[in-house]
N, C-alpha and C positions, 0 to 999 in steps of 0.2 A: 132472924134474916133481916137486914136492914133493907130499905126501899132500894138503893142504889144495887145492891148485891143480887136483890130479885131482879132487876130490870136486865142486869148483866144476864143472868141466868136464862131471861125468856128471850134476849137478843141472841144468846148462845143456840136455843132451842129452834128460834125462826131460822138462823143460818144453816143449822142441820137439815130441816125439814127442806130448806131452798135448794141444798145440794142434794137430795133425795129426789125432789120434782125433777129438776136436773136430767140427773142420772134416768131416771124412768122414762123421760120423754125421749131420750137418746137410745133407751133401749130398743132390741126389735119386738118385743112384745109387750107394746104398751097397755095398762091396765087404765082405761080411762076414769073408771068410778076412782080408782085408789088415788090417781094424782088430783081428782077433785077433792077427795077426801083431803088429802095433804094441803092445797090452796086452803082449803076452809081453816083448818088449824093453822096456818100460817097468817092468815087474815085475825083471825081470833087473839093470835100473839100477837101482832101489831097492835091491836086497838089497846091490848091490857099495857103494851110498852106506852104507848102515848097516853092513857090515862093517868099511869103513872109516873111519867113524865113532867105531867103540869103539876 
């Protein structure tokens, strides 16, 4: 897998997580711990994207 395709896949996962976080925050039964874990995973993905992009 090339670096650019790996970065593209990481961006896709980051966007999917972003969508899930937004949906969870709008939902009536918000699980704060699950949202926090998703946000941490988003941050890890973002850091990987930035590291690979440089």
